[in-house]
mmCIF file of the N, C-alpha and C atoms, coordinates in Angstrom:
data_MODEL
# 
_entry.id   MODEL 
# 
loop_
_atom_site.group_PDB 
_atom_site.id 
_atom_site.type_symbol 
_atom_site.label_atom_id 
_atom_site.label_alt_id 
_atom_site.label_comp_id 
_atom_site.label_asym_id 
_atom_site.label_entity_id 
_atom_site.label_seq_id 
_atom_site.pdbx_PDB_ins_code 
_atom_site.Cartn_x 
_atom_site.Cartn_y 
_atom_site.Cartn_z 
_atom_site.occupancy 
_atom_site.B_iso_or_equiv 
_atom_site.pdbx_formal_charge 
_atom_site.auth_seq_id 
_atom_site.auth_comp_id 
_atom_site.auth_asym_id 
_atom_site.auth_atom_id 
_atom_site.pdbx_PDB_model_num 
ATOM 1   N N  . UNK A 1 1  ? -17.272 66.460 11.059 1.00 0.00 ? 1  UNK A N  1 
ATOM 2   C CA . UNK A 1 1  ? -17.877 66.082 12.322 1.00 0.00 ? 1  UNK A CA 1 
ATOM 3   C C  . UNK A 1 1  ? -16.926 66.470 13.447 1.00 0.00 ? 1  UNK A C  1 
ATOM 4   N N  . UNK A 1 2  ? -17.476 66.867 14.563 1.00 0.00 ? 2  UNK A N  1 
ATOM 5   C CA . UNK A 1 2  ? -16.666 67.289 15.698 1.00 0.00 ? 2  UNK A CA 1 
ATOM 6   C C  . UNK A 1 2  ? -15.949 66.105 16.332 1.00 0.00 ? 2  UNK A C  1 
ATOM 7   N N  . UNK A 1 3  ? -14.999 66.421 17.198 1.00 0.00 ? 3  UNK A N  1 
ATOM 8   C CA . UNK A 1 3  ? -14.215 65.395 17.863 1.00 0.00 ? 3  UNK A CA 1 
ATOM 9   C C  . UNK A 1 3  ? -15.045 64.725 18.959 1.00 0.00 ? 3  UNK A C  1 
ATOM 10  N N  . UNK A 1 4  ? -15.172 63.429 18.874 1.00 0.00 ? 4  UNK A N  1 
ATOM 11  C CA . UNK A 1 4  ? -15.919 62.660 19.880 1.00 0.00 ? 4  UNK A CA 1 
ATOM 12  C C  . UNK A 1 4  ? -15.001 61.740 20.674 1.00 0.00 ? 4  UNK A C  1 
ATOM 13  N N  . UNK A 1 5  ? -13.713 62.061 20.685 1.00 0.00 ? 5  UNK A N  1 
ATOM 14  C CA . UNK A 1 5  ? -12.745 61.279 21.454 1.00 0.00 ? 5  UNK A CA 1 
ATOM 15  C C  . UNK A 1 5  ? -13.199 61.211 22.908 1.00 0.00 ? 5  UNK A C  1 
ATOM 16  N N  . UNK A 1 6  ? -13.200 60.016 23.477 1.00 0.00 ? 6  UNK A N  1 
ATOM 17  C CA . UNK A 1 6  ? -13.609 59.844 24.863 1.00 0.00 ? 6  UNK A CA 1 
ATOM 18  C C  . UNK A 1 6  ? -15.097 59.633 25.062 1.00 0.00 ? 6  UNK A C  1 
ATOM 19  N N  . UNK A 1 7  ? -15.877 59.727 23.992 1.00 0.00 ? 7  UNK A N  1 
ATOM 20  C CA . UNK A 1 7  ? -17.320 59.503 24.085 1.00 0.00 ? 7  UNK A CA 1 
ATOM 21  C C  . UNK A 1 7  ? -17.655 58.071 23.678 1.00 0.00 ? 7  UNK A C  1 
ATOM 22  N N  . UNK A 1 8  ? -18.777 57.590 24.181 1.00 0.00 ? 8  UNK A N  1 
ATOM 23  C CA . UNK A 1 8  ? -19.273 56.264 23.815 1.00 0.00 ? 8  UNK A CA 1 
ATOM 24  C C  . UNK A 1 8  ? -20.707 56.411 23.336 1.00 0.00 ? 8  UNK A C  1 
ATOM 25  N N  . UNK A 1 9  ? -21.033 55.762 22.222 1.00 0.00 ? 9  UNK A N  1 
ATOM 26  C CA . UNK A 1 9  ? -22.389 55.826 21.671 1.00 0.00 ? 9  UNK A CA 1 
ATOM 27  C C  . UNK A 1 9  ? -22.928 54.422 21.452 1.00 0.00 ? 9  UNK A C  1 
ATOM 28  N N  . UNK A 1 10 ? -24.213 54.261 21.684 1.00 0.00 ? 10 UNK A N  1 
ATOM 29  C CA . UNK A 1 10 ? -24.926 53.040 21.309 1.00 0.00 ? 10 UNK A CA 1 
ATOM 30  C C  . UNK A 1 10 ? -25.760 53.400 20.091 1.00 0.00 ? 10 UNK A C  1 
ATOM 31  N N  . UNK A 1 11 ? -25.533 52.686 18.992 1.00 0.00 ? 11 UNK A N  1 
ATOM 32  C CA . UNK A 1 11 ? -26.261 52.968 17.752 1.00 0.00 ? 11 UNK A CA 1 
ATOM 33  C C  . UNK A 1 11 ? -27.059 51.729 17.378 1.00 0.00 ? 11 UNK A C  1 
ATOM 34  N N  . UNK A 1 12 ? -28.379 51.861 17.326 1.00 0.00 ? 12 UNK A N  1 
ATOM 35  C CA . UNK A 1 12 ? -29.240 50.749 16.925 1.00 0.00 ? 12 UNK A CA 1 
ATOM 36  C C  . UNK A 1 12 ? -29.501 50.823 15.423 1.00 0.00 ? 12 UNK A C  1 
ATOM 37  N N  . UNK A 1 13 ? -29.868 49.695 14.853 1.00 0.00 ? 13 UNK A N  1 
ATOM 38  C CA . UNK A 1 13 ? -30.071 49.646 13.405 1.00 0.00 ? 13 UNK A CA 1 
ATOM 39  C C  . UNK A 1 13 ? -28.759 49.812 12.664 1.00 0.00 ? 13 UNK A C  1 
ATOM 40  N N  . UNK A 1 14 ? -27.665 49.338 13.275 1.00 0.00 ? 14 UNK A N  1 
ATOM 41  C CA . UNK A 1 14 ? -26.324 49.616 12.773 1.00 0.00 ? 14 UNK A CA 1 
ATOM 42  C C  . UNK A 1 14 ? -25.852 48.680 11.668 1.00 0.00 ? 14 UNK A C  1 
ATOM 43  N N  . UNK A 1 15 ? -26.685 47.749 11.234 1.00 0.00 ? 15 UNK A N  1 
ATOM 44  C CA . UNK A 1 15 ? -26.265 46.824 10.185 1.00 0.00 ? 15 UNK A CA 1 
ATOM 45  C C  . UNK A 1 15 ? -26.197 47.490 8.819  1.00 0.00 ? 15 UNK A C  1 
ATOM 46  N N  . UNK A 1 16 ? -27.011 48.527 8.617  1.00 0.00 ? 16 UNK A N  1 
ATOM 47  C CA . UNK A 1 16 ? -27.043 49.160 7.290  1.00 0.00 ? 16 UNK A CA 1 
ATOM 48  C C  . UNK A 1 16 ? -27.679 50.542 7.384  1.00 0.00 ? 16 UNK A C  1 
ATOM 49  N N  . UNK A 1 17 ? -27.668 51.224 6.269  1.00 0.00 ? 17 UNK A N  1 
ATOM 50  C CA . UNK A 1 17 ? -28.361 52.506 6.144  1.00 0.00 ? 17 UNK A CA 1 
ATOM 51  C C  . UNK A 1 17 ? -27.874 53.577 7.104  1.00 0.00 ? 17 UNK A C  1 
ATOM 52  N N  . UNK A 1 18 ? -28.829 54.344 7.626  1.00 0.00 ? 18 UNK A N  1 
ATOM 53  C CA . UNK A 1 18 ? -28.515 55.466 8.506  1.00 0.00 ? 18 UNK A CA 1 
ATOM 54  C C  . UNK A 1 18 ? -27.810 54.999 9.780  1.00 0.00 ? 18 UNK A C  1 
ATOM 55  N N  . UNK A 1 19 ? -28.225 53.868 10.331 1.00 0.00 ? 19 UNK A N  1 
ATOM 56  C CA . UNK A 1 19 ? -27.581 53.352 11.542 1.00 0.00 ? 19 UNK A CA 1 
ATOM 57  C C  . UNK A 1 19 ? -26.113 53.051 11.316 1.00 0.00 ? 19 UNK A C  1 
ATOM 58  N N  . UNK A 1 20 ? -25.797 52.364 10.232 1.00 0.00 ? 20 UNK A N  1 
ATOM 59  C CA . UNK A 1 20 ? -24.400 52.050 9.932  1.00 0.00 ? 20 UNK A CA 1 
ATOM 60  C C  . UNK A 1 20 ? -23.611 53.324 9.663  1.00 0.00 ? 20 UNK A C  1 
ATOM 61  N N  . UNK A 1 21 ? -24.170 54.213 8.882  1.00 0.00 ? 21 UNK A N  1 
ATOM 62  C CA . UNK A 1 21 ? -23.478 55.472 8.570  1.00 0.00 ? 21 UNK A CA 1 
ATOM 63  C C  . UNK A 1 21 ? -23.194 56.268 9.842  1.00 0.00 ? 21 UNK A C  1 
ATOM 64  N N  . UNK A 1 22 ? -24.149 56.299 10.748 1.00 0.00 ? 22 UNK A N  1 
ATOM 65  C CA . UNK A 1 22 ? -23.969 57.016 12.012 1.00 0.00 ? 22 UNK A CA 1 
ATOM 66  C C  . UNK A 1 22 ? -22.860 56.378 12.833 1.00 0.00 ? 22 UNK A C  1 
ATOM 67  N N  . UNK A 1 23 ? -22.880 55.056 12.945 1.00 0.00 ? 23 UNK A N  1 
ATOM 68  C CA . UNK A 1 23 ? -21.841 54.351 13.704 1.00 0.00 ? 23 UNK A CA 1 
ATOM 69  C C  . UNK A 1 23 ? -20.462 54.603 13.106 1.00 0.00 ? 23 UNK A C  1 
ATOM 70  N N  . UNK A 1 24 ? -20.357 54.541 11.790 1.00 0.00 ? 24 UNK A N  1 
ATOM 71  C CA . UNK A 1 24 ? -19.068 54.761 11.134 1.00 0.00 ? 24 UNK A CA 1 
ATOM 72  C C  . UNK A 1 24 ? -18.580 56.197 11.320 1.00 0.00 ? 24 UNK A C  1 
ATOM 73  N N  . UNK A 1 25 ? -19.478 57.170 11.207 1.00 0.00 ? 25 UNK A N  1 
ATOM 74  C CA . UNK A 1 25 ? -19.091 58.577 11.402 1.00 0.00 ? 25 UNK A CA 1 
ATOM 75  C C  . UNK A 1 25 ? -18.642 58.846 12.832 1.00 0.00 ? 25 UNK A C  1 
ATOM 76  N N  . UNK A 1 26 ? -19.364 58.308 13.792 1.00 0.00 ? 26 UNK A N  1 
ATOM 77  C CA . UNK A 1 26 ? -18.977 58.509 15.188 1.00 0.00 ? 26 UNK A CA 1 
ATOM 78  C C  . UNK A 1 26 ? -17.617 57.880 15.475 1.00 0.00 ? 26 UNK A C  1 
ATOM 79  N N  . UNK A 1 27 ? -17.389 56.668 14.968 1.00 0.00 ? 27 UNK A N  1 
ATOM 80  C CA . UNK A 1 27 ? -16.092 56.014 15.170 1.00 0.00 ? 27 UNK A CA 1 
ATOM 81  C C  . UNK A 1 27 ? -14.966 56.806 14.500 1.00 0.00 ? 27 UNK A C  1 
ATOM 82  N N  . UNK A 1 28 ? -15.231 57.303 13.298 1.00 0.00 ? 28 UNK A N  1 
ATOM 83  C CA . UNK A 1 28 ? -14.226 58.102 12.592 1.00 0.00 ? 28 UNK A CA 1 
ATOM 84  C C  . UNK A 1 28 ? -13.903 59.390 13.341 1.00 0.00 ? 28 UNK A C  1 
ATOM 85  N N  . UNK A 1 29 ? -14.880 59.894 14.105 1.00 0.00 ? 29 UNK A N  1 
ATOM 86  C CA . UNK A 1 29 ? -14.689 61.119 14.885 1.00 0.00 ? 29 UNK A CA 1 
ATOM 87  C C  . UNK A 1 29 ? -14.090 60.831 16.264 1.00 0.00 ? 29 UNK A C  1 
ATOM 88  N N  . UNK A 1 30 ? -13.766 59.557 16.542 1.00 0.00 ? 30 UNK A N  1 
ATOM 89  C CA . UNK A 1 30 ? -13.080 59.215 17.771 1.00 0.00 ? 30 UNK A CA 1 
ATOM 90  C C  . UNK A 1 30 ? -13.903 58.560 18.853 1.00 0.00 ? 30 UNK A C  1 
ATOM 91  N N  . UNK A 1 31 ? -15.199 58.412 18.638 1.00 0.00 ? 31 UNK A N  1 
ATOM 92  C CA . UNK A 1 31 ? -16.045 57.777 19.655 1.00 0.00 ? 31 UNK A CA 1 
ATOM 93  C C  . UNK A 1 31 ? -15.877 56.261 19.632 1.00 0.00 ? 31 UNK A C  1 
ATOM 94  N N  . UNK A 1 32 ? -16.093 55.634 20.770 1.00 0.00 ? 32 UNK A N  1 
ATOM 95  C CA . UNK A 1 32 ? -16.261 54.186 20.818 1.00 0.00 ? 32 UNK A CA 1 
ATOM 96  C C  . UNK A 1 32 ? -17.743 53.926 20.588 1.00 0.00 ? 32 UNK A C  1 
ATOM 97  N N  . UNK A 1 33 ? -18.053 52.918 19.789 1.00 0.00 ? 33 UNK A N  1 
ATOM 98  C CA . UNK A 1 33 ? -19.438 52.691 19.378 1.00 0.00 ? 33 UNK A CA 1 
ATOM 99  C C  . UNK A 1 33 ? -19.853 51.253 19.666 1.00 0.00 ? 33 UNK A C  1 
ATOM 100 N N  . UNK A 1 34 ? -21.008 51.107 20.299 1.00 0.00 ? 34 UNK A N  1 
ATOM 101 C CA . UNK A 1 34 ? -21.658 49.806 20.438 1.00 0.00 ? 34 UNK A CA 1 
ATOM 102 C C  . UNK A 1 34 ? -22.698 49.763 19.314 1.00 0.00 ? 34 UNK A C  1 
ATOM 103 N N  . UNK A 1 35 ? -22.409 48.972 18.279 1.00 0.00 ? 35 UNK A N  1 
ATOM 104 C CA . UNK A 1 35 ? -23.264 48.879 17.100 1.00 0.00 ? 35 UNK A CA 1 
ATOM 105 C C  . UNK A 1 35 ? -24.227 47.713 17.277 1.00 0.00 ? 35 UNK A C  1 
ATOM 106 N N  . UNK A 1 36 ? -25.519 48.005 17.243 1.00 0.00 ? 36 UNK A N  1 
ATOM 107 C CA . UNK A 1 36 ? -26.551 47.016 17.571 1.00 0.00 ? 36 UNK A CA 1 
ATOM 108 C C  . UNK A 1 36 ? -27.473 46.773 16.378 1.00 0.00 ? 36 UNK A C  1 
ATOM 109 N N  . UNK A 1 37 ? -27.819 45.501 16.165 1.00 0.00 ? 37 UNK A N  1 
ATOM 110 C CA . UNK A 1 37 ? -28.805 45.165 15.146 1.00 0.00 ? 37 UNK A CA 1 
ATOM 111 C C  . UNK A 1 37 ? -29.351 43.768 15.420 1.00 0.00 ? 37 UNK A C  1 
ATOM 112 N N  . UNK A 1 38 ? -30.449 43.438 14.792 1.00 0.00 ? 38 UNK A N  1 
ATOM 113 C CA . UNK A 1 38 ? -31.034 42.102 14.886 1.00 0.00 ? 38 UNK A CA 1 
ATOM 114 C C  . UNK A 1 38 ? -30.266 41.077 14.055 1.00 0.00 ? 38 UNK A C  1 
ATOM 115 N N  . UNK A 1 39 ? -29.640 41.540 12.975 1.00 0.00 ? 39 UNK A N  1 
ATOM 116 C CA . UNK A 1 39 ? -29.006 40.653 12.001 1.00 0.00 ? 39 UNK A CA 1 
ATOM 117 C C  . UNK A 1 39 ? -27.489 40.625 12.198 1.00 0.00 ? 39 UNK A C  1 
ATOM 118 N N  . UNK A 1 40 ? -27.018 39.600 12.895 1.00 0.00 ? 40 UNK A N  1 
ATOM 119 C CA . UNK A 1 40 ? -25.589 39.484 13.211 1.00 0.00 ? 40 UNK A CA 1 
ATOM 120 C C  . UNK A 1 40 ? -24.718 39.451 11.959 1.00 0.00 ? 40 UNK A C  1 
ATOM 121 N N  . UNK A 1 41 ? -25.167 38.768 10.915 1.00 0.00 ? 41 UNK A N  1 
ATOM 122 C CA . UNK A 1 41 ? -24.347 38.634 9.705  1.00 0.00 ? 41 UNK A CA 1 
ATOM 123 C C  . UNK A 1 41 ? -24.073 39.986 9.044  1.00 0.00 ? 41 UNK A C  1 
ATOM 124 N N  . UNK A 1 42 ? -24.982 40.930 9.207  1.00 0.00 ? 42 UNK A N  1 
ATOM 125 C CA . UNK A 1 42 ? -24.801 42.249 8.594  1.00 0.00 ? 42 UNK A CA 1 
ATOM 126 C C  . UNK A 1 42 ? -23.958 43.187 9.457  1.00 0.00 ? 42 UNK A C  1 
ATOM 127 N N  . UNK A 1 43 ? -23.582 42.727 10.639 1.00 0.00 ? 43 UNK A N  1 
ATOM 128 C CA . UNK A 1 43 ? -22.680 43.523 11.486 1.00 0.00 ? 43 UNK A CA 1 
ATOM 129 C C  . UNK A 1 43 ? -21.218 43.166 11.253 1.00 0.00 ? 43 UNK A C  1 
ATOM 130 N N  . UNK A 1 44 ? -20.956 42.313 10.279 1.00 0.00 ? 44 UNK A N  1 
ATOM 131 C CA . UNK A 1 44 ? -19.578 41.897 10.009 1.00 0.00 ? 44 UNK A CA 1 
ATOM 132 C C  . UNK A 1 44 ? -18.682 43.075 9.619  1.00 0.00 ? 44 UNK A C  1 
ATOM 133 N N  . UNK A 1 45 ? -19.262 44.161 9.131  1.00 0.00 ? 45 UNK A N  1 
ATOM 134 C CA . UNK A 1 45 ? -18.467 45.343 8.778  1.00 0.00 ? 45 UNK A CA 1 
ATOM 135 C C  . UNK A 1 45 ? -17.712 45.890 9.984  1.00 0.00 ? 45 UNK A C  1 
ATOM 136 N N  . UNK A 1 46 ? -18.207 45.609 11.188 1.00 0.00 ? 46 UNK A N  1 
ATOM 137 C CA . UNK A 1 46 ? -17.571 46.150 12.396 1.00 0.00 ? 46 UNK A CA 1 
ATOM 138 C C  . UNK A 1 46 ? -16.201 45.524 12.664 1.00 0.00 ? 46 UNK A C  1 
ATOM 139 N N  . UNK A 1 47 ? -15.937 44.364 12.076 1.00 0.00 ? 47 UNK A N  1 
ATOM 140 C CA . UNK A 1 47 ? -14.669 43.681 12.310 1.00 0.00 ? 47 UNK A CA 1 
ATOM 141 C C  . UNK A 1 47 ? -13.466 44.488 11.850 1.00 0.00 ? 47 UNK A C  1 
ATOM 142 N N  . UNK A 1 48 ? -13.662 45.392 10.932 1.00 0.00 ? 48 UNK A N  1 
ATOM 143 C CA . UNK A 1 48 ? -12.546 46.208 10.428 1.00 0.00 ? 48 UNK A CA 1 
ATOM 144 C C  . UNK A 1 48 ? -12.409 47.534 11.183 1.00 0.00 ? 48 UNK A C  1 
ATOM 145 N N  . UNK A 1 49 ? -13.197 47.717 12.241 1.00 0.00 ? 49 UNK A N  1 
ATOM 146 C CA . UNK A 1 49 ? -13.158 48.950 13.039 1.00 0.00 ? 49 UNK A CA 1 
ATOM 147 C C  . UNK A 1 49 ? -12.821 48.608 14.488 1.00 0.00 ? 49 UNK A C  1 
ATOM 148 N N  . UNK A 1 50 ? -11.677 49.067 14.953 1.00 0.00 ? 50 UNK A N  1 
ATOM 149 C CA . UNK A 1 50 ? -11.293 48.730 16.324 1.00 0.00 ? 50 UNK A CA 1 
ATOM 150 C C  . UNK A 1 50 ? -12.016 49.573 17.370 1.00 0.00 ? 50 UNK A C  1 
ATOM 151 N N  . UNK A 1 51 ? -12.758 50.590 16.967 1.00 0.00 ? 51 UNK A N  1 
ATOM 152 C CA . UNK A 1 51 ? -13.521 51.413 17.911 1.00 0.00 ? 51 UNK A CA 1 
ATOM 153 C C  . UNK A 1 51 ? -15.001 51.014 17.955 1.00 0.00 ? 51 UNK A C  1 
ATOM 154 N N  . UNK A 1 52 ? -15.362 49.949 17.232 1.00 0.00 ? 52 UNK A N  1 
ATOM 155 C CA . UNK A 1 52 ? -16.766 49.543 17.140 1.00 0.00 ? 52 UNK A CA 1 
ATOM 156 C C  . UNK A 1 52 ? -16.934 48.121 17.682 1.00 0.00 ? 52 UNK A C  1 
ATOM 157 N N  . UNK A 1 53 ? -17.888 47.977 18.590 1.00 0.00 ? 53 UNK A N  1 
ATOM 158 C CA . UNK A 1 53 ? -18.208 46.698 19.207 1.00 0.00 ? 53 UNK A CA 1 
ATOM 159 C C  . UNK A 1 53 ? -19.595 46.273 18.731 1.00 0.00 ? 53 UNK A C  1 
ATOM 160 N N  . UNK A 1 54 ? -19.692 45.137 18.064 1.00 0.00 ? 54 UNK A N  1 
ATOM 161 C CA . UNK A 1 54 ? -20.976 44.656 17.540 1.00 0.00 ? 54 UNK A CA 1 
ATOM 162 C C  . UNK A 1 54 ? -21.738 43.888 18.611 1.00 0.00 ? 54 UNK A C  1 
ATOM 163 N N  . UNK A 1 55 ? -23.026 44.147 18.675 1.00 0.00 ? 55 UNK A N  1 
ATOM 164 C CA . UNK A 1 55 ? -23.921 43.419 19.581 1.00 0.00 ? 55 UNK A CA 1 
ATOM 165 C C  . UNK A 1 55 ? -25.224 43.134 18.842 1.00 0.00 ? 55 UNK A C  1 
ATOM 166 N N  . UNK A 1 56 ? -25.787 41.966 19.088 1.00 0.00 ? 56 UNK A N  1 
ATOM 167 C CA . UNK A 1 56 ? -27.040 41.560 18.450 1.00 0.00 ? 56 UNK A CA 1 
ATOM 168 C C  . UNK A 1 56 ? -28.151 41.614 19.478 1.00 0.00 ? 56 UNK A C  1 
ATOM 169 N N  . UNK A 1 57 ? -29.307 42.098 19.057 1.00 0.00 ? 57 UNK A N  1 
ATOM 170 C CA . UNK A 1 57 ? -30.448 42.106 19.950 1.00 0.00 ? 57 UNK A CA 1 
ATOM 171 C C  . UNK A 1 57 ? -31.584 42.953 19.421 1.00 0.00 ? 57 UNK A C  1 
ATOM 172 N N  . UNK A 1 58 ? -32.603 43.051 20.247 1.00 0.00 ? 58 UNK A N  1 
ATOM 173 C CA . UNK A 1 58 ? -33.859 43.710 19.892 1.00 0.00 ? 58 UNK A CA 1 
ATOM 174 C C  . UNK A 1 58 ? -34.080 44.903 20.823 1.00 0.00 ? 58 UNK A C  1 
ATOM 175 N N  . UNK A 1 59 ? -34.325 46.072 20.263 1.00 0.00 ? 59 UNK A N  1 
ATOM 176 C CA . UNK A 1 59 ? -34.544 47.268 21.087 1.00 0.00 ? 59 UNK A CA 1 
ATOM 177 C C  . UNK A 1 59 ? -35.787 47.128 21.968 1.00 0.00 ? 59 UNK A C  1 
ATOM 178 N N  . UNK A 1 60 ? -36.681 46.210 21.641 1.00 0.00 ? 60 UNK A N  1 
ATOM 179 C CA . UNK A 1 60 ? -37.876 45.996 22.458 1.00 0.00 ? 60 UNK A CA 1 
ATOM 180 C C  . UNK A 1 60 ? -37.599 45.144 23.698 1.00 0.00 ? 60 UNK A C  1 
ATOM 181 N N  . UNK A 1 61 ? -36.380 44.629 23.807 1.00 0.00 ? 61 UNK A N  1 
ATOM 182 C CA . UNK A 1 61 ? -36.014 43.772 24.935 1.00 0.00 ? 61 UNK A CA 1 
ATOM 183 C C  . UNK A 1 61 ? -35.259 44.575 26.000 1.00 0.00 ? 61 UNK A C  1 
ATOM 184 N N  . UNK A 1 62 ? -35.821 44.628 27.181 1.00 0.00 ? 62 UNK A N  1 
ATOM 185 C CA . UNK A 1 62 ? -35.162 45.344 28.285 1.00 0.00 ? 62 UNK A CA 1 
ATOM 186 C C  . UNK A 1 62 ? -33.822 44.693 28.616 1.00 0.00 ? 62 UNK A C  1 
ATOM 187 N N  . UNK A 1 63 ? -33.748 43.379 28.565 1.00 0.00 ? 63 UNK A N  1 
ATOM 188 C CA . UNK A 1 63 ? -32.490 42.683 28.854 1.00 0.00 ? 63 UNK A CA 1 
ATOM 189 C C  . UNK A 1 63 ? -31.418 43.036 27.825 1.00 0.00 ? 63 UNK A C  1 
ATOM 190 N N  . UNK A 1 64 ? -31.809 43.075 26.547 1.00 0.00 ? 64 UNK A N  1 
ATOM 191 C CA . UNK A 1 64 ? -30.851 43.448 25.508 1.00 0.00 ? 64 UNK A CA 1 
ATOM 192 C C  . UNK A 1 64 ? -30.359 44.875 25.723 1.00 0.00 ? 64 UNK A C  1 
ATOM 193 N N  . UNK A 1 65 ? -31.280 45.781 26.000 1.00 0.00 ? 65 UNK A N  1 
ATOM 194 C CA . UNK A 1 65 ? -30.899 47.179 26.241 1.00 0.00 ? 65 UNK A CA 1 
ATOM 195 C C  . UNK A 1 65 ? -29.925 47.288 27.408 1.00 0.00 ? 65 UNK A C  1 
ATOM 196 N N  . UNK A 1 66 ? -30.189 46.568 28.467 1.00 0.00 ? 66 UNK A N  1 
ATOM 197 C CA . UNK A 1 66 ? -29.305 46.596 29.634 1.00 0.00 ? 66 UNK A CA 1 
ATOM 198 C C  . UNK A 1 66 ? -27.910 46.084 29.274 1.00 0.00 ? 66 UNK A C  1 
ATOM 199 N N  . UNK A 1 67 ? -27.840 45.055 28.436 1.00 0.00 ? 67 UNK A N  1 
ATOM 200 C CA . UNK A 1 67 ? -26.526 44.513 28.069 1.00 0.00 ? 67 UNK A CA 1 
ATOM 201 C C  . UNK A 1 67 ? -25.740 45.501 27.212 1.00 0.00 ? 67 UNK A C  1 
ATOM 202 N N  . UNK A 1 68 ? -26.425 46.291 26.382 1.00 0.00 ? 68 UNK A N  1 
ATOM 203 C CA . UNK A 1 68 ? -25.721 47.285 25.566 1.00 0.00 ? 68 UNK A CA 1 
ATOM 204 C C  . UNK A 1 68 ? -25.207 48.424 26.425 1.00 0.00 ? 68 UNK A C  1 
ATOM 205 N N  . UNK A 1 69 ? -26.000 48.824 27.394 1.00 0.00 ? 69 UNK A N  1 
ATOM 206 C CA . UNK A 1 69 ? -25.558 49.878 28.316 1.00 0.00 ? 69 UNK A CA 1 
ATOM 207 C C  . UNK A 1 69 ? -24.338 49.389 29.102 1.00 0.00 ? 69 UNK A C  1 
ATOM 208 N N  . UNK A 1 70 ? -24.380 48.140 29.535 1.00 0.00 ? 70 UNK A N  1 
ATOM 209 C CA . UNK A 1 70 ? -23.238 47.565 30.252 1.00 0.00 ? 70 UNK A CA 1 
ATOM 210 C C  . UNK A 1 70 ? -21.990 47.559 29.360 1.00 0.00 ? 70 UNK A C  1 
ATOM 211 N N  . UNK A 1 71 ? -22.145 47.187 28.100 1.00 0.00 ? 71 UNK A N  1 
ATOM 212 C CA . UNK A 1 71 ? -21.016 47.192 27.160 1.00 0.00 ? 71 UNK A CA 1 
ATOM 213 C C  . UNK A 1 71 ? -20.480 48.606 26.977 1.00 0.00 ? 71 UNK A C  1 
ATOM 214 N N  . UNK A 1 72 ? -21.378 49.584 26.874 1.00 0.00 ? 72 UNK A N  1 
ATOM 215 C CA . UNK A 1 72 ? -20.957 50.979 26.729 1.00 0.00 ? 72 UNK A CA 1 
ATOM 216 C C  . UNK A 1 72 ? -20.224 51.457 27.977 1.00 0.00 ? 72 UNK A C  1 
ATOM 217 N N  . UNK A 1 73 ? -20.694 51.061 29.135 1.00 0.00 ? 73 UNK A N  1 
ATOM 218 C CA . UNK A 1 73 ? -20.027 51.446 30.377 1.00 0.00 ? 73 UNK A CA 1 
ATOM 219 C C  . UNK A 1 73 ? -18.631 50.842 30.459 1.00 0.00 ? 73 UNK A C  1 
ATOM 220 N N  . UNK A 1 74 ? -18.471 49.597 29.995 1.00 0.00 ? 74 UNK A N  1 
ATOM 221 C CA . UNK A 1 74 ? -17.132 48.981 29.965 1.00 0.00 ? 74 UNK A CA 1 
ATOM 222 C C  . UNK A 1 74 ? -16.214 49.755 29.028 1.00 0.00 ? 74 UNK A C  1 
ATOM 223 N N  . UNK A 1 75 ? -16.751 50.166 27.879 1.00 0.00 ? 75 UNK A N  1 
ATOM 224 C CA . UNK A 1 75 ? -15.969 50.975 26.943 1.00 0.00 ? 75 UNK A CA 1 
ATOM 225 C C  . UNK A 1 75 ? -15.549 52.281 27.603 1.00 0.00 ? 75 UNK A C  1 
ATOM 226 N N  . UNK A 1 76 ? -16.466 52.896 28.296 1.00 0.00 ? 76 UNK A N  1 
ATOM 227 C CA . UNK A 1 76 ? -16.199 54.177 28.947 1.00 0.00 ? 76 UNK A CA 1 
ATOM 228 C C  . UNK A 1 76 ? -15.108 54.033 29.997 1.00 0.00 ? 76 UNK A C  1 
ATOM 229 N N  . UNK A 1 77 ? -15.167 52.974 30.792 1.00 0.00 ? 77 UNK A N  1 
ATOM 230 C CA . UNK A 1 77 ? -14.132 52.753 31.813 1.00 0.00 ? 77 UNK A CA 1 
ATOM 231 C C  . UNK A 1 77 ? -12.775 52.504 31.160 1.00 0.00 ? 77 UNK A C  1 
ATOM 232 N N  . UNK A 1 78 ? -12.789 51.834 30.011 1.00 0.00 ? 78 UNK A N  1 
ATOM 233 C CA . UNK A 1 78 ? -11.540 51.515 29.312 1.00 0.00 ? 78 UNK A CA 1 
ATOM 234 C C  . UNK A 1 78 ? -10.879 52.773 28.754 1.00 0.00 ? 78 UNK A C  1 
ATOM 235 N N  . UNK A 1 79 ? -11.682 53.687 28.217 1.00 0.00 ? 79 UNK A N  1 
ATOM 236 C CA . UNK A 1 79 ? -11.106 54.881 27.594 1.00 0.00 ? 79 UNK A CA 1 
ATOM 237 C C  . UNK A 1 79 ? -10.985 56.054 28.559 1.00 0.00 ? 79 UNK A C  1 
ATOM 238 N N  . UNK A 1 80 ? -11.526 55.895 29.765 1.00 0.00 ? 80 UNK A N  1 
ATOM 239 C CA . UNK A 1 80 ? -11.396 56.951 30.774 1.00 0.00 ? 80 UNK A CA 1 
ATOM 240 C C  . UNK A 1 80 ? -12.473 57.911 30.675 1.00 0.00 ? 80 UNK A C  1 
# 
């Protein structure tokens, strides 16, 4: 995978399967990742990744989406 240092990604469905694999690959490639899912207990894998921020919510919720974008923007400001 190419270098994603300095990039920020929001990955939904990140508790398992393709979503989790995508979040892990992006983090391994240097991106900061906001990992999102409905099931908070299944996001516990993020605790061992310092480049991954877990967030719980529903993609159908405009408020939830706005909070993830805000979290991604904070990550972006932090990493430059």
